[in-house]
C-alpha positions as CSV (number, residue, x, y, z in Angstrom):
1,X,124.1,187.8,174.9
2,X,121.9,190.8,174.8
3,X,118.9,188.8,173.5
4,X,119.5,187.0,176.3
5,X,119.4,190.0,178.2
6,X,116.2,191.4,177.2
7,X,114.7,187.3,177.2
8,X,115.9,187.5,180.7
9,X,113.9,191.4,181.4
10,X,110.9,190.3,179.6
11,X,110.4,187.0,181.5
12,X,111.0,188.8,184.8
13,X,108.1,191.7,183.4
14,X,105.0,189.4,182.8
15,X,106.0,187.2,186.7
16,X,106.0,190.4,187.9
17,X,102.5,191.9,186.2
18,X,100.9,187.7,186.3
19,X,101.5,188.2,190.2
20,X,100.3,192.1,190.1
21,X,97.3,190.2,188.1
22,X,96.7,187.9,191.0
23,X,96.9,189.2,194.3
24,X,94.6,192.5,192.7
25,X,97.6,195.3,193.0
26,X,99.8,193.8,196.1
27,X,99.7,191.4,198.9
28,X,97.0,191.2,201.0
29,X,97.1,190.1,203.9
30,X,95.7,190.8,207.9
31,X,98.9,192.5,210.4
32,X,97.1,191.6,212.8
33,X,94.1,189.6,214.0
34,X,94.7,190.0,218.1
35,X,94.6,193.3,220.3
36,X,97.1,195.8,219.0
37,X,98.3,198.3,221.7
38,X,99.5,201.8,220.9
39,X,103.3,202.4,221.8
40,X,102.7,206.4,223.1
41,X,100.0,208.1,223.9
42,X,100.1,210.7,221.3
43,X,99.7,207.0,219.7
44,X,97.0,206.7,221.3
45,X,95.2,209.7,221.1
46,X,96.1,210.0,217.1
47,X,93.8,207.0,216.7
48,X,91.1,208.4,218.9
49,X,91.1,205.7,221.9
50,X,92.9,207.3,224.6
51,X,90.6,207.7,227.5
52,X,93.2,208.8,230.4
53,X,96.6,208.7,232.0
54,X,97.1,206.9,234.7
55,X,99.2,207.4,237.9
56,X,101.1,204.4,239.5
57,X,102.1,203.1,243.2
58,X,104.9,200.0,243.9
59,X,103.5,198.4,246.7
60,X,106.4,195.8,248.2
61,X,108.6,194.9,250.9
62,X,111.8,194.9,248.1
63,X,112.9,198.8,247.1
64,X,111.6,197.7,243.5
65,X,111.2,200.9,241.3
66,X,109.6,202.3,237.7
67,X,112.3,203.3,235.2
68,X,112.2,207.1,234.1
69,X,109.8,208.7,231.6
70,X,107.3,205.7,232.1
71,X,103.7,206.3,231.5
72,X,100.8,203.9,232.1
73,X,97.1,205.0,229.5
74,X,94.0,203.8,229.7
75,X,92.8,203.5,225.9
76,X,89.8,201.5,223.8
77,X,90.6,198.5,222.6
78,X,91.6,198.4,218.9
79,X,92.9,195.7,216.4
80,X,94.8,197.2,213.3
81,X,93.2,197.6,210.0
82,X,93.0,194.9,207.4
83,X,95.9,195.9,205.1
84,X,97.4,198.7,207.2
85,X,98.8,199.3,211.3
86,X,97.6,202.5,210.9
87,X,94.8,201.6,210.5
88,X,92.6,201.1,214.0
89,X,89.7,199.2,214.4
90,X,87.1,198.8,217.6
91,X,87.6,195.7,219.9
92,X,84.1,197.4,221.6
93,X,81.5,194.6,219.9
94,X,83.9,191.4,220.7
95,X,83.8,192.8,225.2
96,X,87.1,194.3,224.7
97,X,86.4,197.4,225.6
98,X,89.9,198.6,227.6
99,X,93.3,197.5,227.9
100,X,96.0,199.0,229.7
101,X,99.3,201.4,227.8
102,X,102.7,201.7,228.7
103,X,105.0,204.8,226.7
104,X,107.6,204.0,225.8
105,X,106.3,199.7,225.8
106,X,109.2,198.4,224.6
107,X,112.0,197.6,227.0
108,X,112.2,196.7,230.9
109,X,109.4,199.0,232.9
110,X,111.7,198.5,236.4
111,X,115.2,198.7,237.3
112,X,115.9,195.6,238.0
113,X,114.6,191.6,238.0
114,X,111.4,191.5,238.3
115,X,108.3,191.8,235.5
116,X,105.0,192.9,234.9
117,X,103.1,189.9,235.7
118,X,98.6,189.0,235.6
119,X,96.4,191.4,236.4
120,X,94.4,193.5,234.7
121,X,95.3,194.5,231.1
122,X,92.4,194.2,229.2
123,X,88.9,195.0,230.7
124,X,85.3,196.0,229.5
125,X,84.7,197.8,232.6
126,X,86.6,201.1,234.7
127,X,87.6,200.9,238.0
128,X,88.9,203.1,240.4
129,X,92.4,201.0,240.4
130,X,94.0,198.4,238.8
131,X,96.7,195.8,239.6
132,X,98.9,193.4,237.9
133,X,101.7,191.7,240.3
134,X,105.6,192.6,240.0
135,X,107.3,188.8,239.6
136,X,110.3,187.8,239.6
137,X,112.8,187.5,236.4
138,X,115.5,185.3,238.7
139,X,116.6,182.6,239.0
140,X,115.6,182.2,234.9
141,X,111.6,181.3,235.0
142,X,111.9,177.9,236.9
143,X,110.8,179.7,240.3
144,X,109.0,183.0,239.2
145,X,107.9,184.4,242.2
146,X,105.3,187.7,243.0
147,X,107.2,190.2,245.0
148,X,104.5,193.0,244.6
149,X,101.9,195.2,242.7
150,X,102.1,197.6,241.2
151,X,98.9,199.8,241.0
152,X,97.5,201.8,238.8
153,X,95.2,205.1,238.8
154,X,93.7,207.9,237.9
155,X,95.7,210.6,237.4
156,X,94.4,213.2,240.0
């Protein structure tokens, strides 16, 4: 019985050694080939891509409210490094120089059944005002329509 356990352990060690040899010490995969976004203003500053914080205004006939503690900001476009999400690779050479982020990034932005629609998100020139559509979330995706606009502008 001890010999069987010893052989199994030896086979496992050999297979693991071959794995390390083939992969040069680990799995070499890229986290993302696309554009990455900072989840907070602090993360954006730590990565060295933060540009400025933005104020916002909701323009709508409905009484659309933004959730508490939500902040919008502009950061330089980037993608994660090839081996770590902690690394930052610039995208300025591809023409995508800036992007609008929000903090916190996850979760809903609005109170109620609304989503952030199309508009400025990734851009190559700074503007005074950025616009994003506000669309309905109900009925479930069969007739989404614009109900307002989110205006983002430089903080005073």
